[in-house]
C-alpha positions, 0 to 999 in steps of 0.5 A: 320369118316366124309364124304365129301358130296354135296348140292342140286346144286351139290355144295361140303359141307365143313366136318360136315356141315348139310345136308337140309332136302331137299338133305336128302329127294333126298338121300332117294329117290335114295336109295328106287329106287335103292333098288327097282330095284335091288329086281325087278331085282333078282326076275325077272332074278334069278326067285322066290326067299324067302326073305331070298333070296333076303337079301343075293342077294341084301345085303339089310336088312330085313325091307328094303326087306319087305318094297319095296316088299310091293311097288312092290306088290302094283304096281302089279309087285311082288307077293307070289307064293307057298313056298320054301324049309324048313329048319327048322320050317314054310316053307318060302313064294316064291315071283315072278316078275309078267311077266303077268303085262304087254304085249309087241307086237312084229314083224319081217319082213324079206322082205317077211314075216311078223311075229307078236306076242304077249308077256309077260314081261319075253320075253315069246310069248303067241302067234306068227302069219306070213303071206307072204307079197310082197317084194316091199309092200308099207310102208303105206300098211304095216302099216295098215297091222301091226295095223291091226294084232296087234290090233288083237292080243291085243284083248279085254283087258288084261294087258296094252301095255309096248312096242313094238318091231320090227326087220326089213329087212337091218339096223338100224342106231341109236345113241350111247348115246340115249336109245330111239329115232326114229330109221333111216332105211338106206335101208328103205327110205319109212319107214322114209318118211311115219312115219311108226314107229311114228305113230305105237307109236301113234296108240299103244300109246307105245315105240317102240324099233328097231333091224335089223331082225338078231339082233332080231333073234340072242337075240332069239337064245340066250334063246335056248342055255345054257348061257355059249355057249350064251355069246360068240355067232355068228348067221349067217342068210343065205337067200337072204342076209348074215348077223351075229349077234355078241354076246360077254359077253353076249351082242349084239354087234351093232357096232357104227352105228348099223349095225355091222355084214354085213358079205355077204358083205365081198369081195370074190376076183377079180374072182367074178364080180357081182354087190351087191345091196349095189353098190359093185362088188364081195360080198360074198352074190352074190354068196353065197346067196339064190338068187344066188343058186337059179340063179345056179340052173335054170342055171344048169336046162336050160343046162340040167346038172341036170335033176332033176332041169331041170324037176322042172323048166320046171313044176313050171317056176323057180328054188328055194333054196328048190328046190335045197335042195330036189333035192339034199335029193333025190340024185342029185349030181349037186344039192349036189354040188351047196349047198356044194360049196356056204356052203364052201364060208360061212365056209371059211368066217366064219373061219376069224371071228371065229379068230377074235371073238373066239365064243363059238358057231356058230348058222346057220340059214336062208333058206339055213341052211334049205335045209339039211345036205349038206351045213352044213357039208360044213360049218364045214368042212370050218370052221375047216380047216380054223380057228386057231386050238384053236380058233376051238378046243371047237367051236359048229356049230348048225343048228337053234334051234328057226326057225323063232320064234328066231325073234319074241322071240328076239324082245320081249328080246330087248324090256324087256331088254330096259325096265329093264335096271337098269338105265332105271327102276330106273326112273319109278319104283316108278311109276309102269309102264315105260310109266311114264317114261320122256323118254317115254313120250318124245318119244310119244309127239315127235312121235305124233307131228311128224305123 
C-alpha cells in the first residue's frame, strides 16, 4: 500500500512520487540514530544482554543489531563482557554499557556543607568528599574552592568529563522548554552576578545541570528503594529549612518554575507570629525547622526547665538540634517533648501531601531525622492519624538510608538522565560524545561569552 511522504523541505509528496537520494539518506540516518539510542539505553538501563536479548527488546533485526553494536563499540560505549546462559550449543556473549567511558563531576551544597564527588556514567560514586563552609561564603570564594576540589577529584588523566551536576541551597528556576540553559538562582543572587555556573562550565569544558539540594537528594534516595516503592515517593528534608522532593511515575516533579516542594512555607495559622526568611508570617519552618527547635532548646535551658540543656548551654554557649537529640536519648523529658512537638507539626502537614499525592513511600531526612526515634515516631503518628485511611494504608515512612551521600548520587543521576534522554542522545550518539551535541556547544560558547 502506498504511503504519503514528505520532501526535503517538509512539503508532502504525492502518492508514488520518487524520493530524492538526499531524503532517503536523511531517513536512513534518522533510523540509524534511533536504533543506536534504543540499543544503548537498553544496555544502560537493563544491564548486560546478549544479541538475542537486544533483538527481543528493541525489535530490530540481527544484522542491524550487529552493525549498531560495532558502531557503539568503536565509540567505546559498549563492549563484550562475559557469556550468558546457554540454551543449547555455545554460550552467547554478553554486551554491556561502558559506564567508565566518561566521568561526571558532582557537588551538593546545603548552605553549611559542600560535598563533591566523581561518578561514572551510571551515577555510581567513585569518590566523595565533604567539608564545612561558612553559610555566608562569597561566591568568588566558593567558586575558587569548587574549582580546586573538582580539579583534585579529576586527578591526572582518566576518562573524559561529560557533565557536571550541582545541588544548590534554595530554589533553581528553569525554563520548561529549554533542556540546557544557565539556571537562575532566586535565593542566591550573588551566584547570578558572579556567573558562578558559567565560570565552572568554562573551566572544565562541560555542560552543567543544576537542581535544588532537596531535588538531588530525592533522586539519590530513589536509588536506595525498590522500584515499586520509589516510583511514587516524597522525600522530606528537615533542616533549617523544610522542603520536599516529589516523585510521581518515577519522575521528579519540579513545577512550572522548578521550585516545587516548598513545604516549609505552608502557613500554620494565626497562632504563629514569627517572620520567615521568605517574608511571610507563620511558615512551618519557623516553628518546626532546626533553627526553631534549637531556639526552643536554648529558651528552656536559660529558664531552667531542662537541667540537661542548661548544662550544655553553660558549657558551649549554645544549644543545637544534635544536643537536643542526645539529651532526649539520655532521658531528658523536655528535649523529648520539643522533638515530638516538631514531629507532630511536620506529620500533620505531610498528611495533607499524602492525601493529595498518594505516595507509596515517605523518606524523612535532614538533621532533625537524625536526632533519634522520637521525632520520626511523632511524624508517623500524625500522618496515620490525619491522612485518609486508603492513602496511608500501604504507606511506608522511612528514615533516609543514603544520608548525605544522597545529594551527590542524585546529582550524578540527574546528569546521566539528561545526557541519555532519548531525544538528547539521538543528537550526539553518532559522534560518540555529548560534548559534540549542538546544544552543549552553544551552552559552552554562551558561558565563555558571559564569564
